[in-house]
Structure formats: structure tokens, C-alpha cells
C-alpha positions, 0 to 999 in steps of 0.5 A: 254265115252272117246275121242277116242270112241267118235271120232270113232263114229263120223267118222262112222256116217259121213262116211255113210252120203250122205246129202250134207246139213248135211255135210256142217253143220258139216264142218261149225261147225268144221271150226268155231273153238272156236269162240263164237257168243257173240264176234260177238254181238255189245256192244249195244246188249250185254248191252241189254242181260245184262239188261235182265239178271239183270231184271231176277235176280232182279225178274222183270219178269212176268209170261206167264199167266200175258202176256196172261191176258194183251193181250188176251181176254177170248176167246184167241183173241188179244186185240190189233192189226189190226184184232180187232177194238176198237169197238170190244174191247169195246164190248168184255170187256164191257168198255167205251172209257175213261176206255180203254184209262186209261187201255192202259196207265196203261199197258205200 
């Protein structure tokens, strides 16, 4: 598809639009020019993204299944959080308070 064909298709679609929200979004996209969202980030945020990318490149990731294993019990309930008491956690995992504390330290 060439540029002229694409322009004509966009014009034809936008002529029939009656939804002001969609038209406002189109206007916003067109008026934003070539501005990249990356340029609006603070240096701290950019460094955070770069750290994450480096970790991925170095294989410092964990799978979704590992996350689930760490934070959910076998029934799919959260191991940590306001809805689960320590007593419930100990019961569901059949572990002692001492072992619970050791496991929490090892996880983080």
C-alpha cells in the first residue's frame, strides 16, 4: 500500500466519524508530532528501564510459574497480604513460625 492510498483511506474513515472522543484522540496523535514518550521520562526512570533491560539480557529473570509458586498456595490464594493471616498461612503450608520466617528471608 502506498502513502496516497493510505491517506485516502484515513480521510474516508475520519469523514464518517461522529464520536468526538475518537476525533480528539486522532487530533492529539496528529498534533504530537515526532515527540517520543522516552524524552519525557526522568533520568531515574530511564535508568530503571535500562537496568531492567540489562537484567533480561543477562538472564536475570524468573518465569510466571516461579512467581506463582512463590506467592500463591496450591489453591491459588495469596500467601502474603491482608486477607491471609499468619495462622492461615502456617496451616495451609503446614510449617512452623521459625520456618516461615526463614522462607520469607530466602524469598526476598
